[in-house]
C-alpha positions in Angstrom: -0.1 0.2 0.1 1.4 3.4 -0.7 0.4 7.0 0.2 -0.7 9.7 -2.3 -1.4 13.2 -0.8 -2.8 16.1 -2.9 -2.8 19.2 -2.0 -3.9 22.6 -3.4 -1.5 25.4 -3.1 -2.0 28.2 -0.3 -3.9 31.4 -1.0 -2.3 33.4 -3.8 -2.9 37.0 -4.2 -5.2 36.7 -7.3 -7.0 34.1 -5.2 -7.3 36.9 -2.6 -8.2 39.6 -5.2 -10.7 37.3 -6.9 -9.3 37.3 -10.2 -8.8 34.5 -12.6 -5.2 33.2 -12.6 -4.4 30.0 -14.6 -0.9 30.2 -15.9 -0.1 33.7 -14.5 2.7 33.3 -12.0 1.5 35.2 -9.0 2.8 34.9 -5.6 1.3 33.3 -2.4 -0.5 35.8 0.2 1.2 35.8 3.9 -1.9 33.6 4.3 -1.2 31.4 1.9 2.1 30.8 3.2 0.6 30.0 6.5 -1.7 27.5 5.0 1.3 25.6 3.5 2.9 25.3 7.0 -0.2 24.2 8.6 -0.4 21.7 5.8 3.1 20.6 6.5 2.4 20.2 10.3 -0.6 18.1 9.6 1.4 15.7 7.3 4.4 15.4 10.1 4.9 11.8 10.4 3.8 10.4 6.8 6.7 9.3 4.9 7.0 10.4 1.5 9.7 9.1 -1.1 9.2 11.8 -3.8 7.2 15.2 -4.7 5.4 16.4 -7.6 4.5 20.0 -8.1 3.8 22.4 -11.4 6.0 24.9 -13.1 3.9 27.6 -11.3 5.9 29.2 -8.2 2.7 29.7 -5.9 2.7 25.6 -6.2 6.4 25.4 -5.7 6.5 27.4 -2.8 3.7 25.9 -1.2 5.4 22.7 -1.5 8.8 24.3 -0.3 7.0 25.4 3.0 5.5 21.9 3.6 9.0 20.1 3.5 10.5 22.8 5.6 7.3 22.4 8.1 7.9 18.7 8.0 11.6 19.1 8.3 12.2 16.7 5.2 14.1 16.9 2.3 13.2 14.5 -0.9 13.2 15.0 -4.9 11.2 17.1 -6.3 9.6 16.7 -9.7 8.4 19.8 -11.4 6.1 19.7 -14.7 3.7 21.8 -16.4 1.3 19.3 -16.9 0.4 19.9 -13.3 -0.4 23.3 -14.0 -3.9 25.2 -13.3 -6.4 25.1 -16.0 -5.5 27.9 -18.5 -8.3 30.6 -18.3 -7.1 32.1 -21.7 -8.7 35.5 -22.2 -9.9 35.8 -18.7 -6.7 35.4 -16.9 -6.1 38.5 -14.9 -9.6 39.4 -14.9 -11.7 40.1 -11.8 -14.7 37.6 -11.8 -17.3 39.8 -10.3 -16.4 42.5 -13.1 -16.3 39.5 -15.8 -20.0 38.7 -14.5 -21.1 42.1 -15.2 -19.3 42.2 -18.6 -20.8 38.8 -19.9 -23.4 37.9 -17.5 -23.4 35.7 -14.6 -24.7 32.5 -16.3 -22.1 32.8 -18.9 -19.3 33.2 -16.5 -20.6 30.0 -14.7 -20.6 28.2 -17.6 -17.1 28.7 -18.6 -16.0 28.1 -14.6 -18.3 25.1 -14.0 -19.0 23.2 -17.2 -16.7 20.3 -17.9 -16.4 20.9 -21.4 -16.9 24.5 -22.4 -13.6 26.5 -22.2 -13.4 30.3 -21.6 -12.4 32.1 -24.7 -8.8 31.0 -25.7 -8.4 28.8 -22.7 -9.0 25.3 -21.5 -11.9 23.4 -20.0 -11.6 20.9 -17.0 -11.7 18.4 -19.9 -8.9 19.5 -21.5 -7.0 20.5 -18.5 -7.6 16.5 -17.4 -6.3 15.7 -21.0 -3.2 17.3 -20.1 -2.9 16.4 -16.5 -4.1 12.6 -16.3 -1.3 11.0 -18.9 1.3 12.6 -16.8 -0.2 11.4 -13.6 -0.5 7.9 -14.9 2.8 7.1 -16.2 4.8 9.6 -13.8 3.0 9.7 -10.4 1.3 6.3 -10.7 4.3 4.8 -12.0 5.8 5.7 -8.5 3.0 4.5 -6.7 3.2 0.9 -8.6 6.6 0.7 -7.5 5.6 1.2 -3.7 6.5 4.8 -3.4 4.6 7.4 -1.2 3.9 10.7 -3.1 3.2 14.2 -2.2 1.6 16.1 -5.0 1.4 19.9 -4.6 -0.7 21.4 -7.7 -3.7 23.8 -8.5 -7.6 23.4 -7.9 -8.3 22.0 -11.4 -5.2 20.0 -12.1 -5.7 18.3 -8.5 -9.4 18.0 -9.3 -8.6 15.9 -12.3 -6.6 13.3 -10.5 -9.4 13.3 -7.7 -11.9 12.5 -10.6 -9.8 9.7 -11.9 -9.0 8.3 -8.5 -12.5 8.6 -6.9 -14.0 7.5 -10.3 -16.3 10.7 -10.2 -18.6 11.5 -13.0 -18.0 15.1 -14.7 -21.1 16.6 -12.5 -19.6 15.0 -9.5 -16.3 16.6 -9.6 -17.8 20.2 -10.8 -19.4 19.9 -7.2 -16.0 19.2 -5.3 -14.2 22.1 -4.1 -10.6 21.8 -2.9 -9.7 24.1 -0.4 -6.5 25.9 -0.6 -3.7 24.2 1.8 -5.9 21.4 2.6 -4.2 17.7 2.3 -6.2 14.9 0.6 -4.6 11.8 1.6 -5.2 8.4 -0.3 -4.1 5.1 0.5 -3.7 3.3 -2.7 -3.4 -0.3 -3.7 -0.5 -0.7 -6.4 -3.1 -0.9 -8.8 -4.3 2.8 -7.9 -7.5 1.8 -6.2 -8.4 3.8 -3.5 -8.4 2.1 0.0 -9.1 4.9 2.2 -9.4 8.7 2.2 -8.5 11.2 4.9 -9.1 15.2 4.0 -6.9 16.9 6.8 -9.1 20.0 7.1 
């Protein structure tokens, strides 16, 4: 049995400002840094062989603070396959202002439908098509070798993984909120079957 822990990065500046972030590389807030340290405290005592994170600094710095808080040092693999969903033309825009411009129903479709992307951006479906092959080949490759893995990424890249692991429908995953800095701890069989799930909120 292996452990797989998923953590969404701590609060970022644009989370705080209610802006679409996507692939824009914005920093953590002081609250986000505290969330990362608390996540590390909750994970103390859990063994990890390797960590994965995205190409974006808010996830990388969350991971760094988690490992510092745990007082451990392990190999870290960074890959843009784990980046947040690309919000295209919406990146940087305030969510409330965007709803006023395009209408709340349209913005809800862009944010919460499974397969309708925002202009020039990715849907959750296309995010999954980017994230899951990497998850299957690299992260599950480690799990199949009996390794314990920590993944610190983003709301939608992690959602793609949650959907696959927990065999959720598109409707179920769209209703699943992943809070910043909250570890989702899976016990997995070598085949990737979920044997237990604990959410350390």
